[in-house]
Every structure is written in C-alpha cells, then in structure tokens.
C-alpha positions in Angstrom: 97.9 100.5 75.1 101.2 99.9 76.0 101.9 96.9 78.4 105.4 96.6 80.5 106.1 93.2 81.4 108.9 91.7 83.6 111.2 89.2 82.2 114.2 86.9 83.9 117.1 86.4 81.5 117.8 82.6 80.9 121.6 83.4 81.2 122.4 86.1 84.1 119.3 85.3 86.0 118.7 89.2 86.4 115.3 90.4 85.7 114.3 93.8 83.6 111.2 95.0 82.4 110.0 95.7 79.0 107.4 98.2 77.6 105.5 96.4 74.7 103.5 98.8 72.7 100.9 96.4 71.9 99.7 93.2 74.0 100.9 90.8 71.3 104.3 91.9 70.6 107.2 89.4 70.9 109.5 89.7 73.8 112.8 91.7 73.5 115.2 90.2 71.6 118.2 90.5 73.8 118.7 90.9 77.7 119.8 94.7 78.6 121.5 93.7 81.6 124.1 91.1 79.8 123.1 90.8 75.9 122.1 87.2 76.0 119.2 86.1 73.5 115.8 86.3 75.3 113.4 86.2 72.2 111.8 82.6 73.5 111.4 84.0 77.1 108.3 84.1 78.8 107.1 87.1 80.6 107.0 86.4 84.5 103.5 85.8 85.8 102.2 89.0 87.4 98.8 90.5 88.8 97.8 93.2 86.3 98.1 96.7 87.5 95.0 98.4 88.8 95.8 101.9 90.6 94.2 102.0 93.8 93.7 104.9 95.8 94.8 103.4 99.3 98.6 104.0 98.3 97.4 108.1 97.6 95.1 107.9 100.7 98.0 106.6 103.3 100.8 108.6 101.3 98.5 111.9 101.8 98.4 111.1 105.3 101.7 111.2 106.0 102.3 114.4 103.8 99.5 115.6 106.2 101.4 114.8 109.2 104.4 116.4 107.9 102.7 119.9 107.3 101.0 119.4 110.5 104.2 118.8 112.7 105.8 121.7 110.9 102.8 123.7 112.8 103.0 122.0 115.8 106.8 123.0 115.9 105.7 126.8 115.3 103.1 126.4 118.2 105.7 125.0 120.5 108.2 127.7 119.5 105.7 130.7 119.8 104.5 129.1 123.4 108.1 128.5 124.8 109.4 132.2 123.1 112.1 130.1 121.4 112.9 130.2 117.4 111.0 127.4 115.6 114.5 126.0 114.4 114.9 124.9 118.2 111.9 122.5 118.3 113.1 120.7 114.8 112.6 117.3 116.8 109.1 118.0 116.5 109.0 117.9 112.5 108.4 115.2 110.2 111.0 116.4 107.6 111.9 112.7 106.2 109.4 111.5 104.0 110.8 109.4 101.1 110.0 111.1 97.7 111.4 108.3 96.0 108.1 106.1 96.9 106.4 104.2 94.2 102.5 104.2 94.0 101.4 101.8 96.8 104.2 102.1 98.8 104.5 104.5 102.4 106.5 107.6 102.3 107.0 107.3 105.8 110.4 106.4 107.1 110.9 105.2 110.5 112.6 107.8 113.0 116.3 106.4 114.3 116.1 108.3 117.8 116.6 107.3 121.3 113.1 106.5 122.0 112.9 103.8 118.8 116.5 102.2 119.9 115.2 102.3 123.4 112.3 100.1 121.9 114.5 98.1 119.5 116.9 97.1 122.5 113.8 96.1 125.3 111.9 94.6 122.3 109.1 96.9 123.0 106.4 97.7 120.3 103.7 97.0 118.5 100.8 95.3 120.8 99.5 92.1 120.1 96.9 91.8 122.8 95.7 93.7 126.0 98.2 92.2 128.1 101.0 93.5 125.8 99.5 96.7 126.0 99.4 96.9 129.8 102.9 96.0 130.1 104.1 98.3 127.8 101.8 101.1 129.5 103.4 100.2 132.9 107.0 100.2 131.3 106.3 103.7 130.2 106.3 105.0 133.9 110.2 103.8 134.5 113.2 104.2 132.5 115.0 107.2 130.6 111.6 108.6 129.0 109.3 108.0 132.1 106.1 110.3 131.7 107.7 111.8 128.7 104.3 112.0 126.8 102.2 113.3 130.1 105.3 115.7 130.4 104.8 117.1 127.0 101.2 117.2 127.2 101.5 119.2 130.4 104.0 121.4 129.3 102.7 122.4 125.8 99.0 120.7 124.8 97.0 122.0 128.1 98.5 126.0 128.2 98.2 125.7 124.4 94.5 124.5 124.6 93.5 126.7 127.3 95.1 129.8 125.4 93.2 128.5 122.0 90.1 128.3 123.9 90.3 131.9 125.1 90.8 133.1 122.0 87.7 131.3 120.3 85.3 132.5 123.5 86.4 135.9 122.8 85.9 136.0 118.9 82.6 134.2 120.2 83.6 130.9 117.3 82.4 128.5 120.6 80.7 125.6 119.1 81.6 127.2 115.4 83.0 124.7 112.7 85.1 125.8 110.1 85.4 123.6 107.6 
C-alpha cells in the first residue's frame, strides 16, 4: 500500500512530500524544490492518516446550509414579490471547494455585520455575562433589532401561510421524511 511521507530538505529547509510504493522504500534521492541530496534525510514524524467522518459531516452541514439558503432566498423573493436575484444576500455561495479532507469549507463572511463585530470586539460568547452583554448591545447601534425585524417580516407570515397550506391539505402532524 502506498505511503506518503513528508521530508524537510537539509539545504533549503523546504518541506515536500514523497509517495513510497512500499513502506521499506528509501527516501528520495533529491529535493524536488532545490535539487539537494536528500538520500540520508529521515521523514518528518507524523500521525497516520485515519479517515474520519467528522470532517465529512461538518462539510456536509455547510453544503446543506448552502442548499437551504438558496431555498430561503427563493421563499423570501416569493413572499416579497421580487426576483430571487434581489435576495442574493441571503444565499451562502462562498464555500471553499479547495478544502482538504477534515477542513471546513465555510468561509467567514465579510460584510457590515462582521466588520462591526471585528471593530467592537463582539463575537463568540465565553460565558453567560458575555452573552447577556452581547444581547443588550444588539438592541442599539446600526443593526438594532435586525433579527427580529427579519423574523417579523419574513418568517412569521411565511409560517402562517405554510401552516394554512398544511391544514388545507390535511398534513398537520404528518411527517414526510
């Protein structure tokens, strides 16, 4: 079974990988970066690569978020009587397709909200008081009540309309898995 090992060149200090067709195969004779002799170079110590589903699961969550955001944008456009292109800010479209196994494909958005959070230091919640302070801060400033305004204008009327459709179709309490 082929094994990929990482080496560090003794001359240029660059790292490179070499695929060994057999576990007992000797190190590469030359550095592919500078051409120096690497025949006596030992491979870097590394943990064996064991495929984990956790990376795949996290990536699939983000892929599902991307798909559902397109659906939400369509629902918002239908509700507002606009073209779906006008709701493009609601869509997640910037997942990294170059992510390696185990990496997360999501890219942090760069918008007014994230810039505001970076400037004010608002972000993750280390404890309850931090969460309470953040909640209080969301009631003032340039984005005050944005989440509730969105909920009131899009989600609640859409939910009421969808509930009426389900009731009319006799699908209340029916799970469609």
